[in-house]
C-alpha positions in Angstrom: 392.4 18.6 229.3 389.9 18.5 232.2 387.1 16.5 232.2 384.1 18.1 233.7 381.1 15.6 235.0 377.5 16.2 233.6 374.9 16.1 236.4 371.5 14.6 233.8 369.5 14.0 237.3 366.9 17.0 236.2 367.3 16.7 232.9 365.3 14.7 229.8 367.6 13.2 227.0 366.0 12.2 223.5 367.9 9.4 220.8 367.8 11.0 217.8 370.3 9.3 215.9 371.2 5.8 216.5 374.5 4.9 217.6 376.9 4.0 214.9 380.8 3.0 215.1 382.6 6.2 215.7 385.1 6.9 212.6 388.6 7.7 213.7 389.7 8.1 209.9 387.5 9.2 207.2 389.5 8.5 204.2 390.6 5.1 205.9 387.5 4.0 207.8 389.3 3.5 210.7 386.9 3.1 213.4 388.1 4.7 217.0 389.2 2.9 219.7 388.9 3.8 223.4 393.0 4.9 224.4 392.9 2.8 227.7 391.3 -0.8 226.5 391.7 -0.4 223.0 387.4 -1.0 222.4 385.7 -0.1 219.5 383.6 4.0 220.1 380.3 4.3 218.9 378.6 7.6 218.4 375.1 9.1 218.7 373.2 12.3 218.4 371.0 13.4 221.3 368.9 16.1 222.3 369.5 17.4 225.8 366.9 19.4 227.8 366.7 20.9 231.1 364.7 24.2 232.5 363.2 24.6 229.5 366.5 25.0 227.5 367.7 21.9 225.0 371.0 21.2 222.9 371.4 18.4 220.0 374.6 16.9 221.1 376.9 14.2 220.0 377.8 11.7 222.6 380.5 9.1 222.1 380.4 5.3 224.4 382.2 2.4 224.3 380.4 -0.3 221.9 379.5 -2.8 225.2 378.0 0.1 226.9 375.4 0.2 224.1 372.0 -1.5 225.7 369.3 -3.1 223.5 365.6 -1.4 223.2 367.0 1.6 222.2 364.6 3.7 219.7 364.8 6.9 218.2 363.1 9.6 220.0 362.8 7.6 223.1 364.0 9.1 226.4 367.7 7.7 227.6 370.1 7.7 229.9 373.5 8.3 229.9 375.2 7.4 233.1 378.9 9.0 233.4 378.1 11.7 231.2 381.4 13.9 230.9 382.0 17.0 228.8 386.1 17.4 227.7 387.0 20.9 225.8 388.6 20.3 222.9 391.0 22.4 220.5 393.1 21.9 217.7 394.8 23.6 214.5 393.4 22.1 211.0 394.5 23.5 207.6 396.2 26.3 209.6 392.3 27.1 211.3 392.2 27.2 215.4 389.3 25.1 216.1 387.8 24.0 219.8 384.6 22.5 221.0 383.6 20.2 223.9 383.1 16.5 223.4 380.7 14.5 225.2 381.3 10.9 226.5 379.4 8.8 228.8 380.1 5.0 230.4 377.0 3.7 228.5 373.4 4.8 226.9 370.4 2.8 228.1 366.6 3.0 227.8 364.9 5.4 230.3 361.6 6.7 231.0 359.9 10.0 230.8 359.4 12.2 233.4 356.5 12.1 235.4 354.2 15.2 234.2 354.4 17.6 237.5 351.3 17.7 239.4 349.7 14.7 236.8 346.8 12.7 238.7 346.5 9.0 237.9 
């Protein structure tokens, strides 16, 4: 499937769920690994706000890309954010969606308010 780069420079992204290991198999508890590096993957919830609209999304990052200093509700940066459409059949049902993945997650600052004075 094709990956689509997500331009985040005009967006505010807030952490809504702390990073936790991404589970590959819920029955066994197996943690998902990157197919190329073999590194454990983490998943987190974020709210992506741009041009007055917001979306709650889950983002996957490699474990080494999770920075210290992350706080719930605080702004974050997601360098290398991509979206990948997916589809599968589960129990005879066609399913589809968009998976989001970033190279890292780091603390960020709230954007300066337009026209604000010091």
